[in-house]
C-alpha positions as CSV (number, residue, x, y, z in Angstrom):
1,M,41.4,76.3,17.4
2,G,40.3,77.0,13.8
3,W,43.1,76.6,11.3
4,S,43.5,78.5,8.1
5,F,46.7,79.1,6.4
6,S,48.1,81.9,4.3
7,P,50.3,81.3,1.2
8,N,52.7,84.0,2.4
9,A,54.5,82.0,5.1
10,P,55.5,78.4,5.8
11,I,52.7,76.5,7.5
12,Y,55.0,75.4,10.4
13,I,55.7,79.1,11.1
14,Q,52.0,79.8,11.1
15,I,51.2,76.9,13.4
16,S,53.9,78.0,15.8
17,E,52.7,81.6,15.8
18,S,49.1,80.4,16.4
19,L,50.2,78.2,19.3
20,K,52.4,81.0,20.7
21,N,49.4,83.5,20.5
22,A,47.2,81.0,22.3
23,M,49.8,80.7,25.1
24,L,50.1,84.5,25.4
25,K,46.3,84.8,25.5
26,G,46.2,82.3,28.3
27,I,44.3,79.6,26.3
28,Y,47.2,77.4,27.2
29,P,48.4,78.8,30.6
30,P,51.8,78.3,32.1
31,G,52.5,74.6,32.8
32,S,49.5,73.3,30.8
33,Q,49.8,70.6,28.3
34,L,49.4,71.3,24.6
35,P,47.4,69.0,22.4
36,S,49.5,66.2,20.9
37,V,51.3,66.7,17.7
38,R,49.0,64.1,16.0
39,Q,45.9,65.9,17.3
40,I,47.0,69.3,16.1
41,A,48.0,67.8,12.7
42,K,44.5,66.2,12.4
43,D,42.7,69.4,13.4
44,A,44.9,71.5,11.0
45,A,44.8,68.9,8.3
46,V,48.6,68.9,7.9
47,N,51.3,66.4,8.2
48,P,52.5,65.6,11.7
49,N,56.0,66.4,10.7
50,T,55.0,69.9,10.0
51,V,53.5,70.2,13.5
52,Q,56.6,68.6,15.0
53,K,58.7,71.3,13.3
54,S,56.4,74.0,14.8
55,V,56.8,72.4,18.3
56,S,60.6,72.2,17.9
57,L,60.6,75.9,17.0
58,L,58.6,76.8,20.1
59,E,60.9,74.6,22.2
60,S,64.0,76.4,20.8
61,E,62.4,79.7,21.7
62,G,61.9,78.5,25.3
63,L,58.1,78.7,25.2
64,V,57.5,75.0,25.5
65,V,59.1,72.1,27.2
66,V,58.9,68.6,25.7
67,R,58.8,65.9,28.3
68,G,59.5,62.7,26.4
69,T,56.4,60.6,26.0
70,Q,54.3,62.8,28.4
71,G,53.9,65.5,25.8
72,C,54.6,69.1,25.3
73,F,54.0,71.7,28.0
74,V,53.9,75.5,28.2
75,T,56.8,76.8,30.1
76,E,56.0,77.6,33.8
77,D,58.3,80.7,33.6
78,T,55.8,83.5,33.7
79,A,58.5,86.2,33.5
80,F,59.6,84.6,30.2
81,L,56.0,84.5,28.9
82,N,55.5,88.1,29.9
83,K,58.7,89.0,28.0
84,A,57.4,87.2,25.0
85,K,54.1,89.0,25.2
86,R,55.9,92.3,25.4
87,Q,58.1,91.5,22.4
88,T,55.0,90.5,20.4
89,A,53.3,93.8,21.4
90,Q,56.4,95.8,20.4
91,R,56.5,94.1,17.0
92,L,52.8,94.9,16.5
93,A,53.3,98.5,17.6
94,K,56.2,98.9,15.2
95,E,54.0,97.7,12.3
96,I,51.2,100.1,13.3
97,V,53.6,103.0,13.6
98,L,55.3,102.3,10.3
99,A,51.9,102.0,8.6
100,A,50.7,105.3,10.2
101,K,53.9,107.1,9.1
102,D,53.3,105.8,5.6
103,I,50.0,107.7,5.5
104,S,51.3,110.7,7.4
105,L,49.1,110.1,10.4
106,E,49.9,112.2,13.4
107,P,50.8,110.4,16.6
108,E,48.0,111.9,18.6
109,M,45.4,110.7,16.1
110,L,46.9,107.2,16.1
111,L,46.8,107.1,19.9
112,N,43.2,108.3,19.9
113,L,42.3,105.6,17.3
114,I,44.0,102.9,19.4
115,K,42.2,104.1,22.5
116,E,38.8,104.0,20.7
117,E,39.5,100.5,19.5
118,F,40.3,99.4,23.1
119,D,37.2,101.0,24.4
120,K,34.9,99.0,22.0
């Protein structure tokens, strides 16, 4: 996973969002083990404490399960993962709709543009 960070949000939030997106895409399927905190920290060139904070956030959201010294695993609850995917899609849809309203874009045109992008 390539890591680049924006100055607009805390790094631990960006790491947790990247890991969450990887889970929702199936890069880390249900029940699979995530790379170790140290490995992610090394790959992202950040402090392991920053990654640990990201993992703790994902654990509090119910997306990952930490099994002591065995490591961190994606939840096996596929219904929960599907719900998280839907929530993410709803957030993105809301952002798109608000941006479209800002430029007075008609709903039909927005839907057509979205369909065109999907068909590419």
